[in-house]
C-alpha positions as CSV (number, residue, x, y, z in Angstrom):
1,X,-88.1,-90.9,71.5
2,X,-87.7,-93.4,74.3
3,X,-83.9,-92.8,74.5
4,X,-84.4,-89.1,74.4
5,X,-86.9,-89.1,77.3
6,X,-84.8,-91.6,79.3
7,X,-81.6,-89.6,79.0
8,X,-83.4,-86.3,80.0
9,X,-85.0,-88.0,83.0
10,X,-81.8,-89.6,84.2
11,X,-79.9,-86.3,84.0
12,X,-82.5,-84.2,85.7
13,X,-82.9,-86.9,88.4
14,X,-79.2,-86.9,89.2
15,X,-79.1,-83.1,89.2
16,X,-82.0,-82.9,91.6
17,X,-80.3,-85.4,94.0
18,X,-77.1,-83.3,93.9
19,X,-79.0,-80.1,94.6
20,X,-80.8,-81.7,97.5
21,X,-77.4,-82.8,98.9
22,X,-76.1,-79.2,98.5
23,X,-79.2,-77.8,100.3
24,X,-78.5,-80.1,103.2
25,X,-75.0,-78.8,103.4
26,X,-76.1,-75.1,103.2
27,X,-77.4,-74.8,106.7
28,X,-78.3,-78.3,108.2
29,X,-78.4,-77.3,111.9
30,X,-79.0,-74.2,114.0
31,X,-78.3,-73.4,117.6
32,X,-81.3,-71.9,119.4
33,X,-81.9,-70.8,123.0
34,X,-84.9,-72.6,124.6
35,X,-85.8,-72.2,128.3
36,X,-82.3,-70.9,129.0
37,X,-80.6,-73.9,127.4
38,X,-78.9,-74.3,124.0
39,X,-80.6,-76.7,121.6
40,X,-79.3,-77.9,118.2
41,X,-82.3,-78.2,115.8
42,X,-82.6,-78.7,112.0
43,X,-82.5,-75.3,110.2
44,X,-85.9,-76.0,108.6
45,X,-87.5,-76.0,112.0
46,X,-86.4,-72.4,112.8
47,X,-89.4,-70.1,113.1
48,X,-89.9,-66.3,113.8
49,X,-89.3,-65.6,117.5
50,X,-86.5,-68.1,117.9
51,X,-83.3,-66.8,119.5
52,X,-80.3,-68.0,117.5
53,X,-76.7,-68.3,118.7
54,X,-74.1,-67.6,116.0
55,X,-70.4,-68.3,115.9
56,X,-67.6,-68.0,113.3
57,X,-68.3,-70.4,110.3
58,X,-72.0,-70.7,110.9
59,X,-74.5,-70.6,108.0
60,X,-77.3,-68.2,108.6
61,X,-80.7,-70.0,108.2
62,X,-83.1,-67.0,108.5
63,X,-83.3,-63.2,108.6
64,X,-82.9,-62.0,112.2
65,X,-82.3,-58.9,114.3
66,X,-79.2,-58.7,116.4
67,X,-79.6,-58.4,120.2
68,X,-76.0,-59.2,121.1
69,X,-72.8,-59.0,119.0
70,X,-69.1,-59.4,119.8
71,X,-66.7,-58.6,117.0
72,X,-69.3,-60.0,114.6
73,X,-68.6,-60.0,110.9
74,X,-70.7,-61.6,108.1
75,X,-70.0,-62.4,104.5
76,X,-73.0,-61.0,102.6
77,X,-71.7,-61.4,99.1
78,X,-74.5,-63.8,98.0
79,X,-77.0,-60.9,98.6
80,X,-75.1,-57.6,98.2
81,X,-72.1,-58.7,96.1
82,X,-69.8,-57.0,98.6
83,X,-66.5,-59.0,98.7
84,X,-65.4,-57.9,102.2
85,X,-67.1,-59.1,105.4
86,X,-69.5,-56.6,107.0
87,X,-69.2,-55.6,110.6
88,X,-72.5,-56.1,112.5
89,X,-73.7,-54.2,115.6
90,X,-76.8,-53.9,117.7
91,X,-79.1,-50.9,118.0
92,X,-81.8,-49.2,115.9
93,X,-81.1,-47.5,112.6
94,X,-82.6,-44.2,111.4
95,X,-84.7,-44.1,108.3
96,X,-85.2,-46.8,105.6
97,X,-81.8,-48.4,104.8
98,X,-80.7,-50.4,101.8
99,X,-80.0,-54.1,102.3
100,X,-76.2,-53.5,102.4
101,X,-76.6,-50.8,105.2
102,X,-78.7,-52.9,107.6
103,X,-75.9,-53.4,110.1
104,X,-78.2,-54.7,112.8
105,X,-79.7,-57.4,110.7
106,X,-78.3,-60.8,109.5
107,X,-79.8,-62.4,106.5
108,X,-80.4,-66.0,105.3
109,X,-77.8,-67.4,103.0
110,X,-74.9,-65.4,104.5
111,X,-72.0,-66.8,106.6
112,X,-70.5,-65.6,109.9
113,X,-66.7,-65.1,109.3
114,X,-65.7,-63.7,112.7
115,X,-67.0,-63.2,116.2
116,X,-70.3,-64.4,117.8
117,X,-73.7,-63.0,118.4
118,X,-77.3,-63.6,119.5
119,X,-80.3,-62.7,117.4
120,X,-84.1,-62.9,117.2
121,X,-85.5,-64.5,114.0
122,X,-87.7,-62.1,112.1
123,X,-88.4,-64.0,108.9
124,X,-87.9,-67.5,107.4
125,X,-88.3,-69.2,104.0
126,X,-89.8,-67.2,101.2
127,X,-90.3,-64.2,103.5
128,X,-86.5,-63.6,103.8
129,X,-84.4,-61.5,101.4
130,X,-83.0,-64.6,99.8
131,X,-86.6,-65.9,99.5
132,X,-87.7,-62.8,97.6
133,X,-84.8,-63.3,95.2
134,X,-86.0,-66.9,94.7
135,X,-89.5,-65.6,94.0
136,X,-88.2,-63.3,91.4
137,X,-86.4,-66.1,89.7
138,X,-89.5,-68.2,89.6
139,X,-91.4,-65.4,87.9
140,X,-88.8,-65.2,85.1
141,X,-90.0,-66.6,81.8
142,X,-87.7,-69.2,80.3
143,X,-86.6,-68.3,76.8
144,X,-85.5,-70.5,74.0
145,X,-81.8,-71.5,73.9
146,X,-79.8,-70.8,70.7
147,X,-79.8,-74.6,70.0
148,X,-83.6,-74.7,70.3
149,X,-84.0,-71.8,67.9
150,X,-81.6,-73.3,65.4
151,X,-83.5,-76.7,65.7
152,X,-86.8,-74.9,65.0
153,X,-85.3,-73.2,62.0
154,X,-83.9,-76.5,60.7
155,X,-87.2,-78.1,61.2
156,X,-88.9,-75.4,59.2
157,X,-86.5,-75.6,56.3
158,X,-86.8,-79.4,56.3
159,X,-90.6,-79.1,56.0
160,X,-90.4,-76.6,53.2
161,X,-87.8,-78.6,51.3
162,X,-89.7,-81.8,51.7
163,X,-93.0,-80.2,50.6
164,X,-91.2,-78.8,47.6
165,X,-89.8,-82.2,46.6
166,X,-93.2,-83.8,47.1
167,X,-94.7,-81.2,44.8
168,X,-92.0,-81.7,42.1
169,X,-92.5,-85.5,42.2
170,X,-96.3,-85.1,41.8
171,X,-95.8,-82.7,38.8
172,X,-93.3,-85.1,37.2
173,X,-95.7,-88.0,37.6
174,X,-98.7,-86.0,36.3
175,X,-96.6,-85.0,33.2
176,X,-95.8,-88.6,32.6
177,X,-99.5,-89.5,33.0
178,X,-99.0,-91.5,36.2
179,X,-101.8,-92.1,38.6
180,X,-102.2,-89.0,40.9
181,X,-102.9,-90.9,44.0
182,X,-99.8,-93.1,43.4
183,X,-97.6,-90.0,43.0
184,X,-99.1,-88.4,46.0
185,X,-98.2,-91.4,48.2
186,X,-94.7,-91.5,46.7
187,X,-94.3,-87.8,47.6
188,X,-95.5,-88.4,51.1
189,X,-93.0,-91.3,51.5
190,X,-90.2,-89.0,50.4
191,X,-91.3,-86.4,53.0
192,X,-91.3,-88.9,55.8
193,X,-87.9,-90.3,54.7
194,X,-86.4,-86.8,54.7
195,X,-87.3,-86.1,58.3
196,X,-84.3,-87.1,60.6
197,X,-86.1,-89.0,63.3
198,X,-82.9,-89.7,65.1
199,X,-81.8,-86.1,65.4
200,X,-83.4,-85.4,68.8
201,X,-81.8,-88.5,70.3
202,X,-78.4,-87.5,68.8
203,X,-78.7,-83.9,70.3
204,X,-79.7,-85.3,73.7
205,X,-76.8,-87.7,73.8
206,X,-74.4,-84.8,72.9
207,X,-75.8,-82.6,75.7
208,X,-75.6,-85.5,78.1
209,X,-71.9,-86.0,77.3
210,X,-71.4,-82.2,77.9
211,X,-73.2,-82.5,81.3
212,X,-71.0,-85.4,82.3
213,X,-67.8,-83.5,81.4
214,X,-69.0,-80.5,83.5
215,X,-69.8,-82.8,86.4
216,X,-66.2,-84.0,86.3
217,X,-65.2,-80.3,86.7
218,X,-67.5,-80.0,89.8
219,X,-70.3,-78.1,88.0
220,X,-73.9,-79.3,88.4
221,X,-76.2,-78.7,85.5
222,X,-79.9,-79.2,86.2
223,X,-81.3,-78.9,82.6
224,X,-79.7,-80.3,79.5
225,X,-80.2,-77.2,77.3
226,X,-78.2,-75.2,79.8
227,X,-75.0,-76.9,78.6
228,X,-75.5,-75.7,75.1
229,X,-76.4,-72.2,76.3
230,X,-73.2,-72.0,78.3
231,X,-71.3,-73.2,75.3
232,X,-72.5,-70.2,73.3
233,X,-71.3,-67.7,75.9
234,X,-68.3,-65.6,74.8
235,X,-68.3,-63.1,77.6
236,X,-69.7,-62.9,81.1
237,X,-70.2,-59.4,82.6
238,X,-70.2,-59.5,86.4
239,X,-69.0,-57.3,89.3
240,X,-65.9,-58.0,91.4
241,X,-67.5,-60.9,93.2
242,X,-69.0,-62.6,90.2
243,X,-72.6,-61.6,91.0
244,X,-75.1,-61.7,88.2
245,X,-78.0,-59.3,88.6
246,X,-80.4,-58.2,85.9
247,X,-78.5,-59.7,83.0
248,X,-78.1,-56.2,81.6
249,X,-75.0,-54.2,80.8
250,X,-75.4,-50.5,80.4
251,X,-72.8,-48.2,78.7
252,X,-72.4,-45.1,80.8
253,X,-69.5,-43.3,79.0
254,X,-67.7,-43.6,75.7
255,X,-64.1,-42.4,75.0
256,X,-63.7,-41.4,71.3
257,X,-61.4,-39.0,69.5
258,X,-59.8,-37.8,72.6
259,X,-63.0,-36.9,74.5
260,X,-65.3,-38.7,77.0
261,X,-69.0,-38.8,76.1
262,X,-71.5,-39.5,78.8
263,X,-74.4,-41.8,77.9
264,X,-77.8,-41.8,79.7
265,X,-80.4,-44.5,79.8
266,X,-80.5,-48.0,81.3
267,X,-80.7,-51.6,80.2
268,X,-82.0,-52.5,76.8
269,X,-84.2,-49.5,76.5
270,X,-83.3,-47.5,73.3
271,X,-84.0,-44.2,75.2
272,X,-81.0,-42.0,76.2
273,X,-78.8,-39.1,75.3
274,X,-75.2,-38.4,74.5
275,X,-73.6,-35.6,76.5
276,X,-70.2,-33.9,76.1
277,X,-69.3,-31.2,78.6
278,X,-72.9,-31.3,79.8
279,X,-74.2,-30.5,76.3
280,X,-76.4,-32.8,74.2
281,X,-74.7,-34.0,71.0
282,X,-75.8,-36.3,68.2
283,X,-74.0,-39.7,67.7
284,X,-73.4,-38.9,64.0
285,X,-70.8,-36.4,65.1
286,X,-72.9,-33.3,65.9
């Protein structure tokens, strides 16, 4: 138990330190305009109302509205999944626009790839578009990993088998006119001996070795069970930039027997229809 807890603590501590270092690299400094002079301040001190100065290569520390732009292009792939840089310009936009169509806005987490510009900070921290994504991730319920499910099943089977052995031993002893209490204690001893107390420690050590190997490949793993989960993955479905969204893949069309069948419905919902030449058909071949 002590070894198990120690290995888990050490791994998560190292991962947290690595993540903190990455956060410092993400956007450590920001250039702001104060009293007509340019000042370099930590990105965490940027607040709404600050006027930020951007140049090629800068990390954007907050959501802001452009007031000046000169050949300004921004990589928005962390937010929109668009692989090509987006050209930004000043001026109002008509109507409500999607995130990828807000050409007069620059968002936290993006990178300036070309040009320079001046902007007014509108939102910081959890009020940014990146912050809203982080809030959604925090609301996500963590499910059991395949290893945890298999360990639970193994534990259940071990309990049932052990109880069965205990019962058989008691019956044999009773048939041989042995003392019932003595046979009960013998059965309990067998149950205790059958429980693999070292199994959690062995599993933790194996996962820790996996984390170490991934660290050598420049991949940081925060939680030990994530290593086993990645090991169970056989296919990753992403768009052209590798962006993972809702973790859902929806079939929209099927080609079978020389014809293309359209499929309606979204996600994991079992609701939907099969359409061929705009006519509803049955999947059994109707």
